[in-house]
C-alpha positions as CSV (number, residue, x, y, z in Angstrom):
1,M,-9.5,-19.2,-6.4
2,H,-13.0,-19.2,-5.1
3,S,-14.2,-17.6,-1.9
4,S,-16.3,-19.5,0.6
5,P,-20.1,-19.1,0.5
6,G,-21.4,-16.0,2.2
7,R,-18.2,-14.0,2.0
8,R,-18.0,-10.6,0.4
9,A,-16.0,-11.8,-2.6
10,E,-16.7,-8.9,-4.8
11,V,-14.0,-6.3,-5.5
12,T,-15.3,-3.1,-3.9
13,A,-12.9,-0.7,-5.5
14,S,-10.8,-1.4,-8.6
15,A,-8.8,0.3,-11.3
16,D,-8.7,-0.6,-14.9
17,V,-5.3,-2.0,-16.1
18,R,-3.2,1.0,-17.1
19,R,-0.2,0.7,-19.5
20,L,2.2,3.6,-19.3
21,P,5.5,3.8,-21.4
22,L,8.3,5.7,-19.6
23,G,11.5,5.7,-21.6
24,E,13.0,2.2,-21.7
25,V,10.4,0.6,-19.5
26,T,6.6,0.3,-19.7
27,L,4.5,-0.1,-16.6
28,E,1.2,-2.0,-16.2
29,F,-0.8,-1.0,-13.1
30,A,-3.9,-2.8,-11.6
31,G,-5.5,-2.4,-8.2
32,G,-8.4,-3.6,-6.2
33,S,-9.9,-3.9,-2.7
34,V,-12.3,-6.1,-0.7
35,V,-14.2,-5.4,2.5
36,G,-13.8,-8.8,4.0
37,N,-15.9,-10.2,6.8
38,R,-14.9,-8.2,9.9
39,Y,-15.9,-4.6,9.1
40,P,-19.2,-3.2,7.7
41,A,-17.3,-0.9,5.3
42,N,-14.0,-0.4,3.6
43,F,-11.6,1.9,5.5
44,D,-8.8,1.2,3.0
45,V,-8.3,3.8,0.2
46,L,-6.7,2.9,-3.2
47,H,-5.3,5.1,-5.9
48,V,-4.0,4.2,-9.3
49,D,-3.4,7.5,-11.1
50,P,-5.0,7.8,-14.5
51,A,-2.1,9.8,-16.0
52,L,1.0,9.5,-13.8
53,P,3.2,6.6,-12.9
54,F,1.9,6.7,-9.4
55,A,-0.1,4.4,-7.1
56,A,-0.8,4.4,-3.4
57,V,-2.7,2.5,-0.7
58,V,-3.9,3.8,2.7
59,D,-5.3,1.9,5.6
60,G,-7.4,3.8,8.2
61,M,-6.8,3.0,11.9
62,G,-9.9,1.6,13.5
63,A,-13.5,1.4,12.0
64,G,-15.0,4.8,12.8
65,E,-15.3,8.3,11.4
66,G,-11.7,9.1,12.3
67,S,-10.5,6.2,10.2
68,R,-12.6,7.2,7.3
69,R,-11.6,10.9,7.4
70,A,-7.9,10.0,7.8
71,G,-7.9,7.7,4.8
72,T,-9.7,10.0,2.4
73,T,-7.9,13.1,3.6
74,A,-4.4,11.5,3.3
75,M,-5.0,10.1,-0.1
76,G,-6.6,13.2,-1.5
77,T,-3.8,15.4,-0.1
78,L,-1.0,13.2,-1.4
79,V,-2.5,12.9,-4.9
80,A,-2.9,16.7,-5.1
81,Q,0.6,17.3,-4.0
82,V,2.1,14.8,-6.5
83,R,0.1,16.2,-9.3
84,A,1.0,19.8,-8.5
85,A,4.8,19.0,-8.4
86,W,4.9,16.8,-11.5
87,P,7.1,16.3,-13.4
88,A,9.5,17.2,-10.6
89,V,10.1,14.1,-8.4
90,D,12.7,14.1,-5.6
91,A,13.2,13.3,-1.9
92,R,12.7,16.9,-0.9
93,R,9.4,17.3,-2.7
94,L,8.1,14.0,-1.4
95,R,8.9,14.9,2.2
96,A,7.1,18.1,1.7
97,A,4.1,16.3,0.2
98,V,3.9,14.0,3.2
99,A,4.2,16.9,5.6
100,H,1.1,18.3,4.0
101,V,-0.6,15.0,4.4
102,Q,0.3,14.9,8.1
103,S,-1.1,18.4,8.7
104,A,-4.3,17.7,6.7
105,V,-5.0,14.5,8.6
106,R,-4.5,16.2,11.9
107,A,-6.8,19.0,11.0
108,A,-9.4,16.6,9.7
109,G,-9.5,14.9,13.1
110,A,-9.2,18.0,15.3
111,Q,-12.9,18.0,16.2
112,L,-13.3,14.3,16.7
113,A,-13.1,12.6,20.0
114,E,-11.4,9.5,18.5
115,L,-8.1,8.5,16.8
116,T,-7.8,10.0,13.3
117,G,-4.9,8.3,11.6
118,C,-3.9,6.0,8.7
119,T,-1.0,4.2,7.1
120,L,0.4,5.3,3.7
121,T,2.4,3.4,1.1
122,A,3.1,4.7,-2.4
123,L,5.2,4.2,-5.5
124,L,6.0,7.1,-7.7
125,V,8.2,6.6,-10.8
126,E,10.2,9.4,-12.3
127,P,9.2,10.6,-15.8
128,D,12.0,8.8,-17.6
129,G,11.3,5.5,-15.8
130,G,14.9,5.3,-14.5
131,Q,14.0,5.4,-10.9
132,G,11.1,5.0,-8.5
133,W,10.4,6.2,-5.0
134,L,8.7,4.3,-2.3
135,V,6.9,6.3,0.4
136,Q,6.1,4.7,3.7
137,L,4.3,5.4,7.0
138,G,2.8,2.7,9.1
139,D,2.4,-1.0,8.3
140,S,1.1,-1.2,4.8
141,R,3.8,-2.7,2.6
142,A,5.7,-2.7,-0.6
143,Y,7.1,-5.9,-2.1
144,R,9.2,-6.6,-5.2
145,L,9.4,-9.9,-7.1
146,R,12.6,-9.9,-9.1
147,D,14.2,-13.0,-10.7
148,G,12.0,-15.3,-8.6
149,L,12.9,-13.7,-5.3
150,L,10.1,-11.9,-3.4
151,E,11.4,-9.2,-1.1
152,L,9.7,-7.0,1.4
153,L,11.3,-3.6,0.8
154,T,9.5,-1.5,3.5
155,V,9.7,-1.7,7.3
156,D,6.6,-2.0,9.5
157,H,6.4,1.0,11.8
158,T,5.0,-1.0,14.7
159,A,6.1,-2.1,18.1
160,A,5.8,-5.7,16.9
161,W,8.5,-5.1,14.3
162,L,10.8,-3.5,16.8
163,G,10.1,-6.3,19.4
164,V,10.8,-9.2,17.0
165,L,13.9,-7.4,15.6
166,H,15.4,-6.9,19.0
167,G,14.2,-10.1,20.6
168,W,11.7,-8.7,23.0
169,Y,9.3,-11.6,22.3
170,P,9.1,-14.5,19.9
171,V,7.5,-14.2,16.4
172,G,3.9,-15.3,16.6
173,S,3.6,-14.9,20.4
174,P,0.6,-13.2,22.0
175,A,2.7,-10.2,22.9
176,A,4.0,-9.8,19.4
177,D,0.4,-10.1,18.1
178,R,-0.8,-7.4,20.4
179,A,2.1,-5.1,19.4
180,R,1.1,-5.3,15.7
181,Y,-1.6,-2.7,16.5
182,Q,0.8,-0.3,18.2
183,L,2.0,1.9,15.3
184,T,5.0,4.0,15.9
185,R,4.6,6.1,12.8
186,Y,1.4,7.0,10.8
187,A,-0.3,9.8,9.0
188,G,-2.0,12.0,11.6
189,H,0.4,11.1,14.4
190,P,0.7,14.1,16.9
191,D,4.5,14.2,16.5
192,E,4.4,14.2,12.7
193,P,7.1,11.4,12.4
194,E,9.3,11.4,9.4
195,V,8.3,9.4,6.4
196,D,10.6,6.6,5.0
197,L,11.7,7.2,1.4
198,L,13.5,4.6,-0.6
199,A,14.9,5.2,-4.1
200,V,14.5,2.0,-6.2
201,S,15.3,0.8,-9.7
202,L,12.8,-0.6,-12.1
203,R,13.9,-3.5,-14.4
204,P,11.9,-5.4,-17.0
205,G,10.4,-8.4,-15.4
206,D,9.9,-6.8,-12.0
207,V,6.6,-7.1,-10.3
208,W,5.8,-4.7,-7.5
209,L,3.1,-5.0,-4.9
210,L,1.7,-2.3,-2.6
211,C,-0.8,-3.7,-0.1
212,T,-2.5,-3.1,3.2
213,D,-2.0,-5.5,6.1
214,G,-5.2,-7.2,5.2
215,V,-3.2,-8.8,2.4
216,S,0.2,-9.2,4.0
217,D,-1.3,-10.7,7.2
218,Q,-3.6,-13.2,5.4
219,V,-1.6,-14.3,2.3
220,D,1.6,-16.1,3.2
221,Y,4.9,-15.5,1.5
222,H,4.9,-18.6,-0.8
223,L,1.4,-18.0,-2.0
224,M,2.0,-14.3,-2.6
225,R,5.1,-15.1,-4.7
226,E,3.2,-17.6,-6.7
227,L,0.3,-15.2,-7.4
228,L,2.5,-12.3,-8.3
229,A,4.1,-14.4,-11.0
230,A,0.8,-14.3,-13.0
231,P,1.2,-12.9,-16.5
232,R,-1.3,-10.1,-16.0
233,P,-1.4,-7.7,-13.0
234,E,-5.2,-7.7,-12.8
235,E,-5.1,-11.5,-12.4
236,A,-2.6,-11.2,-9.6
237,V,-4.7,-8.6,-7.8
238,R,-7.9,-10.7,-8.1
239,D,-6.2,-13.8,-6.8
240,L,-4.5,-12.0,-3.9
241,L,-7.8,-10.5,-2.8
242,H,-9.6,-13.9,-3.1
243,G,-6.7,-15.3,-1.1
244,T,-7.5,-13.0,1.8
245,L,-11.1,-14.2,1.8
246,E,-10.1,-17.8,1.7
247,A,-8.0,-17.1,4.8
248,G,-11.0,-15.7,6.7
249,G,-11.4,-12.1,5.4
250,D,-10.5,-10.7,8.8
251,D,-9.7,-7.3,7.5
252,N,-10.2,-4.9,4.6
253,A,-7.6,-5.9,2.0
254,T,-6.2,-3.7,-0.8
255,A,-3.5,-4.4,-3.4
256,V,-1.9,-2.6,-6.3
257,V,0.3,-4.7,-8.7
258,V,2.8,-3.1,-11.1
259,R,4.5,-5.1,-13.8
260,V,7.5,-3.7,-15.6
261,H,8.2,-4.5,-19.2
262,A,10.8,-3.4,-21.7
263,T,9.4,-0.7,-24.0
264,A,9.0,-2.2,-27.5
265,P,11.0,-0.3,-30.1
266,R,9.0,1.8,-32.5
């Protein structure tokens, strides 16, 4: 894919492809981010861990200092908590880690007269590769491509999601569009809402995508499925990000792609 002239096509944050054997499976990670055309800076934060089977994306709310602080604080705190607990991985520890994130983001914005909050979506795989955990606050997403079927595994914590689910307004209506920006859960929320945790299996052939709404809102389902079928995760990331620019580049866009392979016998 090629972006239109004048658009910020360069990847502003990226991670080298990482290959990590974990028991019977081997994971390949790649990630990247683009600013797009709407904002002067990137308020998304990307992490692909250099040593652990762990990746996360964060999307700051708004385009000010509160957004920047929330994103960097949330990601830094989560990474520190995961590394401190490793190799122990379970629901109790992950909930405790996100509680630390909530407290840290609220403290970071305590002296700001603006919203300080962000989304958070992460994938952490247990040391033996037998199970992974999805961590979710907000409307960044996790998808899985398995046997040709692309599924959204997370729920958007927005008024729009609730409204469409319960029939308050039609999909694509102006009311639903406005409600997309009303997050019911996020890091930094004054009520410290509970994080969603989902235990997932990892099978050879799976492709996982973590992304901010700059990707999911601009790359449609069929194109996303096609691009995730690329043989190399870095290729999928590149084409997804260029896809957001081709669609207008109306938001910062960040993606992490994880491919699962069978570990070759020694």
